[in-house]
C-alpha positions in Angstrom: 11.7 8.9 -15.0 12.4 10.1 -11.4 14.0 8.4 -8.5 12.8 8.0 -4.9 15.2 7.6 -2.1 14.3 6.3 1.3 17.0 7.5 3.7 17.9 5.7 6.9 16.7 8.7 8.9 13.2 8.0 7.3 13.3 11.0 4.9 11.9 10.3 1.5 13.5 12.2 -1.5 12.3 12.6 -5.1 14.5 13.9 -7.9 16.4 13.1 -11.1 19.3 10.6 -10.6 22.2 11.9 -12.6 24.8 9.5 -11.4 24.9 6.4 -9.2 27.6 4.0 -8.1 28.3 1.7 -5.2 29.3 4.6 -2.9 27.0 7.5 -3.8 24.1 8.8 -5.8 23.8 12.3 -7.2 20.3 13.7 -7.4 19.4 16.8 -9.5 16.7 19.1 -7.9 15.9 16.8 -4.9 12.8 17.5 -3.0 11.8 16.0 0.4 8.4 14.5 0.6 6.3 15.5 3.6 3.2 13.7 4.8 0.4 15.3 6.8 -3.1 14.7 8.0 -5.6 17.5 7.5 -6.7 18.4 11.0 -10.2 19.3 9.7 -10.9 16.4 7.3 -8.3 13.8 8.4 -7.4 13.4 4.8 -3.8 12.5 4.0 -1.8 15.3 2.4 1.6 15.4 0.7 3.9 18.4 0.1 7.3 18.7 -1.7 10.0 21.1 -0.4 13.5 21.6 -1.8 15.9 19.3 0.1 18.4 22.0 0.7 16.5 25.2 -0.3 19.4 27.7 0.1 22.1 25.8 -1.6 23.7 27.3 -4.7 23.6 24.0 -6.6 21.0 21.8 -8.2 22.8 18.6 -7.5 23.1 17.0 -4.1 25.3 13.9 -3.4 23.9 11.3 -1.1 26.1 8.5 0.4 24.8 5.0 -0.2 25.5 4.2 3.4 22.7 6.7 4.3 20.2 5.2 1.9 17.8 2.3 2.6 16.1 2.1 -0.8 16.5 3.5 -4.4 13.2 3.2 -6.3 11.5 4.4 -9.4 8.8 7.0 -8.7 5.2 6.2 -9.9 4.0 8.2 -12.9 1.5 10.2 -10.8 4.2 11.2 -8.3 6.6 12.1 -11.2 3.9 14.4 -12.7 3.3 16.1 -9.3 7.1 16.5 -8.9 7.4 18.1 -12.4 4.4 20.4 -11.6 6.0 21.5 -8.3 9.4 21.9 -9.8 8.0 24.3 -12.5 6.2 26.3 -9.8 9.4 26.5 -7.6 11.4 27.8 -10.6 8.9 30.6 -11.1 8.1 31.6 -7.6 9.6 32.0 -4.1 10.0 28.9 -1.9 6.4 27.9 -1.0 5.1 24.5 0.1 2.5 22.9 -2.2 0.0 20.5 -0.6 -2.3 18.1 -2.3 -4.7 15.5 -1.0 -3.1 12.1 -1.7 -6.2 10.7 -3.3 -6.2 13.7 -5.7 -2.5 13.2 -6.4 -2.8 9.6 -7.5 -5.9 10.2 -9.5 -4.5 13.4 -11.1 -4.9 13.5 -14.9 -3.5 16.0 -17.5 
């Protein structure tokens, strides 16, 4: 189970919540979710990028005062996150883009 954070600056983060209290939440391997429209097809696209790509830690602390929502990620988004996380661990930092309709209909 993975957690989605909606930050007050409008960023959306996905990752594994390892600790949460009234003041902060600690996320392991957080990725920022980016949304795009394909300029040729006008289809919505999503990509995941490491939240702080050059940090020498897997855990990032978020202050609760900076967070609007803490939510459980849908299964399809969790599967996409796991896929991207595996690819990032094997390769250099590269954005991965999927068509949203494919993401939510993705089957293993």
